[in-house]
C-alpha atoms as a printed R data frame, in Angstrom:
    type eleno elety resid chain resno       x       y       z
1   ATOM     1    CA   UNK     A     1 118.436 129.602  73.550
2   ATOM     2    CA   UNK     A     2 117.376 128.337  77.117
3   ATOM     3    CA   UNK     A     3 119.132 125.337  78.861
4   ATOM     4    CA   UNK     A     4 116.666 122.845  80.233
5   ATOM     5    CA   UNK     A     5 116.581 120.779  83.412
6   ATOM     6    CA   UNK     A     6 114.584 117.432  83.470
7   ATOM     7    CA   UNK     A     7 114.011 116.577  86.976
8   ATOM     8    CA   UNK     A     8 112.914 113.391  88.070
9   ATOM     9    CA   UNK     A     9 110.588 113.554  91.029
10  ATOM    10    CA   UNK     A    10 110.230 110.289  93.090
11  ATOM    11    CA   UNK     A    11 113.535 110.057  95.323
12  ATOM    12    CA   UNK     A    12 114.923 113.096  93.700
13  ATOM    13    CA   UNK     A    13 112.610 115.932  94.975
14  ATOM    14    CA   UNK     A    14 110.357 114.030  97.314
15  ATOM    15    CA   UNK     A    15 111.214 111.239  99.789
16  ATOM    16    CA   UNK     A    16 109.031 108.378  98.397
17  ATOM    17    CA   UNK     A    17 111.384 105.382  97.388
18  ATOM    18    CA   UNK     A    18 110.995 103.461 100.632
19  ATOM    19    CA   UNK     A    19 107.397 104.013 100.638
20  ATOM    20    CA   UNK     A    20 107.003 102.630  97.131
21  ATOM    21    CA   UNK     A    21 109.170  99.527  98.128
22  ATOM    22    CA   UNK     A    22 106.621  98.999 101.025
23  ATOM    23    CA   UNK     A    23 103.717  99.396  98.984
24  ATOM    24    CA   UNK     A    24 104.908  96.955  96.498
25  ATOM    25    CA   UNK     A    25 105.794  94.359  98.935
26  ATOM    26    CA   UNK     A    26 102.189  94.602 100.386
27  ATOM    27    CA   UNK     A    27 100.893  94.225  96.980
28  ATOM    28    CA   UNK     A    28 102.753  91.193  96.255
29  ATOM    29    CA   UNK     A    29 101.917  89.455  99.600
30  ATOM    30    CA   UNK     A    30  98.154  90.068  98.664
31  ATOM    31    CA   UNK     A    31  98.712  87.301  96.169
32  ATOM    32    CA   UNK     A    32 100.859  85.239  98.344
33  ATOM    33    CA   UNK     A    33 104.193  86.322  96.599
34  ATOM    34    CA   UNK     A    34 107.121  87.252  98.779
35  ATOM    35    CA   UNK     A    35 109.741  89.652  97.193
36  ATOM    36    CA   UNK     A    36 112.331  90.920  99.465
37  ATOM    37    CA   UNK     A    37 112.133  94.782 100.000
38  ATOM    38    CA   UNK     A    38 115.730  95.153  99.219
39  ATOM    39    CA   UNK     A    39 114.932  93.582  95.865
40  ATOM    40    CA   UNK     A    40 112.227  95.960  95.285
41  ATOM    41    CA   UNK     A    41 114.214  98.874  96.486
42  ATOM    42    CA   UNK     A    42 116.572  98.153  93.564
43  ATOM    43    CA   UNK     A    43 113.590  98.247  91.019
44  ATOM    44    CA   UNK     A    44 112.086 101.498  92.383
45  ATOM    45    CA   UNK     A    45 112.573 104.196  89.509
46  ATOM    46    CA   UNK     A    46 111.269 101.847  87.039
47  ATOM    47    CA   UNK     A    47 107.698 102.096  85.841
48  ATOM    48    CA   UNK     A    48 105.121  99.827  87.361
49  ATOM    49    CA   UNK     A    49 104.928  98.326  83.533
50  ATOM    50    CA   UNK     A    50 108.345  97.079  84.127
51  ATOM    51    CA   UNK     A    51 108.681  96.318  87.788
52  ATOM    52    CA   UNK     A    52 106.558  93.275  88.310
53  ATOM    53    CA   UNK     A    53 108.574  91.079  85.536
54  ATOM    54    CA   UNK     A    54 111.818  92.612  86.796
55  ATOM    55    CA   UNK     A    55 111.699  91.439  90.493
56  ATOM    56    CA   UNK     A    56 109.060  88.421  89.989
57  ATOM    57    CA   UNK     A    57 109.354  87.030  86.450
58  ATOM    58    CA   UNK     A    58 107.589  87.299  83.316
59  ATOM    59    CA   UNK     A    59 105.073  84.755  84.592
60  ATOM    60    CA   UNK     A    60 104.033  86.676  87.328
61  ATOM    61    CA   UNK     A    61 103.489  89.829  84.844
62  ATOM    62    CA   UNK     A    62 101.338  87.655  82.793
63  ATOM    63    CA   UNK     A    63  99.264  86.374  85.342
64  ATOM    64    CA   UNK     A    64  99.021  89.022  87.900
65  ATOM    65    CA   UNK     A    65 100.540  92.229  86.463
66  ATOM    66    CA   UNK     A    66  97.491  94.451  86.278
67  ATOM    67    CA   UNK     A    67  96.384  93.062  89.571
68  ATOM    68    CA   UNK     A    68  99.507  93.773  91.407
69  ATOM    69    CA   UNK     A    69  99.541  97.315  90.015
70  ATOM    70    CA   UNK     A    70  96.306  97.966  91.039
71  ATOM    71    CA   UNK     A    71  97.157  96.415  94.606
72  ATOM    72    CA   UNK     A    72 100.192  98.683  94.883
73  ATOM    73    CA   UNK     A    73  98.167 101.900  94.236
74  ATOM    74    CA   UNK     A    74  95.849 100.798  96.926
75  ATOM    75    CA   UNK     A    75  98.722 100.056  99.271
76  ATOM    76    CA   UNK     A    76 100.448 103.201  98.408
77  ATOM    77    CA   UNK     A    77  97.615 105.971  98.454
78  ATOM    78    CA   UNK     A    78  97.243 105.960 102.263
79  ATOM    79    CA   UNK     A    79 100.813 107.023 102.423
80  ATOM    80    CA   UNK     A    80 100.509 110.084 100.390
81  ATOM    81    CA   UNK     A    81  99.914 112.032 103.532
82  ATOM    82    CA   UNK     A    82 103.448 110.899 104.832
83  ATOM    83    CA   UNK     A    83 105.242 112.124 101.740
84  ATOM    84    CA   UNK     A    84 107.650 114.972 102.378
85  ATOM    85    CA   UNK     A    85 109.752 117.022  99.889
86  ATOM    86    CA   UNK     A    86 113.698 116.468 100.138
87  ATOM    87    CA   UNK     A    87 115.570 119.188 101.820
88  ATOM    88    CA   UNK     A    88 116.304 121.995  99.234
89  ATOM    89    CA   UNK     A    89 113.752 120.642  96.505
90  ATOM    90    CA   UNK     A    90 111.892 124.045  96.293
91  ATOM    91    CA   UNK     A    91 115.363 125.792  96.579
92  ATOM    92    CA   UNK     A    92 116.705 124.022  93.503
93  ATOM    93    CA   UNK     A    93 113.580 124.686  91.444
94  ATOM    94    CA   UNK     A    94 113.420 128.179  92.458
95  ATOM    95    CA   UNK     A    95 117.062 128.880  91.564
96  ATOM    96    CA   UNK     A    96 117.000 127.020  88.445
97  ATOM    97    CA   UNK     A    97 113.915 129.326  87.435
98  ATOM    98    CA   UNK     A    98 115.660 132.382  88.589
99  ATOM    99    CA   UNK     A    99 118.936 131.535  86.405
100 ATOM   100    CA   UNK     A   100 116.555 131.328  83.380
101 ATOM   101    CA   UNK     A   101 116.629 127.532  83.168
102 ATOM   102    CA   UNK     A   102 113.568 125.758  81.545
103 ATOM   103    CA   UNK     A   103 112.422 123.312  84.320
104 ATOM   104    CA   UNK     A   104 110.248 120.244  83.450
105 ATOM   105    CA   UNK     A   105 109.536 117.513  85.777
106 ATOM   106    CA   UNK     A   106 109.800 113.991  84.333
107 ATOM   107    CA   UNK     A   107 107.793 111.553  86.679
108 ATOM   108    CA   UNK     A   108 106.533 107.963  85.767
109 ATOM   109    CA   UNK     A   109 104.215 108.342  88.446
110 ATOM   110    CA   UNK     A   110 100.379 108.605  88.388
111 ATOM   111    CA   UNK     A   111  99.121 112.007  87.636
112 ATOM   112    CA   UNK     A   112  97.380 112.606  90.857
113 ATOM   113    CA   UNK     A   113 100.466 111.776  92.582
114 ATOM   114    CA   UNK     A   114 102.532 113.945  90.662
115 ATOM   115    CA   UNK     A   115 100.170 116.863  91.137
116 ATOM   116    CA   UNK     A   116 100.381 116.258  94.851
117 ATOM   117    CA   UNK     A   117 104.136 116.390  94.868
118 ATOM   118    CA   UNK     A   118 104.120 119.699  92.764
119 ATOM   119    CA   UNK     A   119 102.199 121.123  95.817
120 ATOM   120    CA   UNK     A   120 104.560 120.031  98.159
121 ATOM   121    CA   UNK     A   121 107.611 121.565  96.456
122 ATOM   122    CA   UNK     A   122 105.622 124.818  95.512
123 ATOM   123    CA   UNK     A   123 106.146 124.002  91.914
124 ATOM   124    CA   UNK     A   124 102.434 123.885  90.612
125 ATOM   125    CA   UNK     A   125 102.058 125.273  87.034
126 ATOM   126    CA   UNK     A   126 105.483 123.849  86.032
127 ATOM   127    CA   UNK     A   127 105.373 121.383  82.952
128 ATOM   128    CA   UNK     A   128 105.552 117.803  84.120
129 ATOM   129    CA   UNK     A   129 104.938 114.129  82.893
130 ATOM   130    CA   UNK     A   130 103.276 111.229  84.315
131 ATOM   131    CA   UNK     A   131 102.630 107.399  83.399
132 ATOM   132    CA   UNK     A   132  99.837 108.757  81.197
133 ATOM   133    CA   UNK     A   133 102.109 110.402  78.819
134 ATOM   134    CA   UNK     A   134 104.102 107.382  77.651
135 ATOM   135    CA   UNK     A   135 103.564 103.738  76.809
136 ATOM   136    CA   UNK     A   136 106.864 102.671  78.037
137 ATOM   137    CA   UNK     A   137 108.451 104.069  81.321
138 ATOM   138    CA   UNK     A   138 112.105 104.167  82.615
139 ATOM   139    CA   UNK     A   139 114.590 102.994  81.706
140 ATOM   140    CA   UNK     A   140 113.259 103.697  78.173
141 ATOM   141    CA   UNK     A   141 113.859 107.064  77.009
142 ATOM   142    CA   UNK     A   142 110.120 107.881  76.580
143 ATOM   143    CA   UNK     A   143 109.401 110.060  79.578
144 ATOM   144    CA   UNK     A   144 112.683 112.065  78.964
145 ATOM   145    CA   UNK     A   145 111.728 112.703  75.364
146 ATOM   146    CA   UNK     A   146 108.216 113.585  76.341
147 ATOM   147    CA   UNK     A   147 109.462 116.005  78.878
148 ATOM   148    CA   UNK     A   148 111.623 117.968  76.467
149 ATOM   149    CA   UNK     A   149 108.760 118.333  74.102
150 ATOM   150    CA   UNK     A   150 106.895 119.937  76.979
151 ATOM   151    CA   UNK     A   151 109.257 122.894  77.211
152 ATOM   152    CA   UNK     A   152 110.441 125.391  74.582
153 ATOM   153    CA   UNK     A   153 114.043 125.305  75.786
154 ATOM   154    CA   UNK     A   154 115.584 124.897  72.236
155 ATOM   155    CA   UNK     A   155 119.180 124.787  73.796
156 ATOM   156    CA   UNK     A   156 120.920 122.220  75.745
157 ATOM   157    CA   UNK     A   157 119.555 119.936  78.730
158 ATOM   158    CA   UNK     A   158 120.542 117.628  81.438
159 ATOM   159    CA   UNK     A   159 118.746 114.931  83.557
160 ATOM   160    CA   UNK     A   160 118.841 114.973  87.185
161 ATOM   161    CA   UNK     A   161 117.672 111.878  88.923
162 ATOM   162    CA   UNK     A   162 118.523 109.553  91.841
163 ATOM   163    CA   UNK     A   163 118.479 105.968  90.347
164 ATOM   164    CA   UNK     A   164 120.358 103.696  87.611
165 ATOM   165    CA   UNK     A   165 116.972 103.761  85.779
166 ATOM   166    CA   UNK     A   166 117.144 107.521  85.373
167 ATOM   167    CA   UNK     A   167 120.738 107.213  84.065
168 ATOM   168    CA   UNK     A   168 119.825 104.479  81.646
169 ATOM   169    CA   UNK     A   169 116.831 106.442  80.326
170 ATOM   170    CA   UNK     A   170 118.988 109.660  79.938
171 ATOM   171    CA   UNK     A   171 121.864 107.825  78.229
172 ATOM   172    CA   UNK     A   172 119.148 106.277  75.708
173 ATOM   173    CA   UNK     A   173 117.784 109.900  75.140
174 ATOM   174    CA   UNK     A   174 121.286 111.103  74.621
175 ATOM   175    CA   UNK     A   175 121.539 113.524  77.276
176 ATOM   176    CA   UNK     A   176 123.925 113.694  80.271
177 ATOM   177    CA   UNK     A   177 122.658 112.821  83.700
178 ATOM   178    CA   UNK     A   178 123.480 114.046  87.235
179 ATOM   179    CA   UNK     A   179 122.415 111.842  90.193
180 ATOM   180    CA   UNK     A   180 121.654 112.343  93.999
181 ATOM   181    CA   UNK     A   181 122.120 109.723  96.482
182 ATOM   182    CA   UNK     A   182 118.785 110.461  97.853
183 ATOM   183    CA   UNK     A   183 117.004 107.598  96.531
184 ATOM   184    CA   UNK     A   184 119.292 104.947  98.040
185 ATOM   185    CA   UNK     A   185 121.574 103.973  95.083
186 ATOM   186    CA   UNK     A   186 125.167 104.078  95.715
187 ATOM   187    CA   UNK     A   187 127.712 106.649  93.987
188 ATOM   188    CA   UNK     A   188 129.757 103.904  92.200
189 ATOM   189    CA   UNK     A   189 126.735 102.268  90.646
190 ATOM   190    CA   UNK     A   190 125.103 105.582  89.614
191 ATOM   191    CA   UNK     A   191 128.636 106.457  87.892
192 ATOM   192    CA   UNK     A   192 128.761 103.020  86.401
193 ATOM   193    CA   UNK     A   193 125.473 103.703  84.681
194 ATOM   194    CA   UNK     A   194 126.475 107.130  83.411
195 ATOM   195    CA   UNK     A   195 126.341 109.732  85.952
196 ATOM   196    CA   UNK     A   196 128.813 112.324  85.490
197 ATOM   197    CA   UNK     A   197 128.197 113.764  88.987
198 ATOM   198    CA   UNK     A   198 126.718 112.341  92.088
199 ATOM   199    CA   UNK     A   199 125.563 114.694  94.896
200 ATOM   200    CA   UNK     A   200 124.702 113.937  98.646
201 ATOM   201    CA   UNK     A   201 122.097 116.600  98.950
202 ATOM   202    CA   UNK     A   202 120.052 119.051  96.694
203 ATOM   203    CA   UNK     A   203 121.509 122.074  97.927
204 ATOM   204    CA   UNK     A   204 124.987 121.110  97.093
205 ATOM   205    CA   UNK     A   205 123.796 120.472  93.418
206 ATOM   206    CA   UNK     A   206 122.085 123.772  93.332
207 ATOM   207    CA   UNK     A   207 125.385 125.595  94.014
208 ATOM   208    CA   UNK     A   208 126.794 123.891  90.858
209 ATOM   209    CA   UNK     A   209 123.623 124.681  88.646
210 ATOM   210    CA   UNK     A   210 125.776 126.824  86.087
211 ATOM   211    CA   UNK     A   211 128.616 124.099  85.900
212 ATOM   212    CA   UNK     A   212 126.323 121.150  85.064
213 ATOM   213    CA   UNK     A   213 127.082 119.111  81.807
214 ATOM   214    CA   UNK     A   214 124.755 119.976  79.041
215 ATOM   215    CA   UNK     A   215 124.120 118.236  75.654
């Protein structure tokens, strides 16, 4: 049986978290709502279906949720050309495949964003998820569960992410999680949310691929 790596994308393989925070800030300002960017950054990793209520309250979600998500997409779209893969992203994916892992990219992003990221890390053709695949995004476990169904691993699996929301989703799916600091979250809080190991960079994680916790 083949072991599976469930790889988060935003903040883990591509450097997008701060772009997302700025795009959300601009989206809220279009409706004269000011949410501090530090608070927005703390919510990045959640899907957009949950973020609005988390940072601005249920009443804003009820009144402006869909409008804000559309405004976020309009603000983020011009930034796509600025997005770059994180150092070691392609090497990690290539090494995992060479070591016979089943690799699936579990993103809650828009499908065309995910497709763009796959090109950036030379991973076109690998199975992947997007927000189109689930009704609930992270920290719900749905994306992890859908990702597992997209590969025929049949063995054990581990989630690799960068946020507390990745940790929560993995825990709810019954899987161990390993995290990167690349999304801007601290090691202590990632461990508090269940990360069994925290790495500063992808190349260090790649060196430990065969020693990752699996379940």
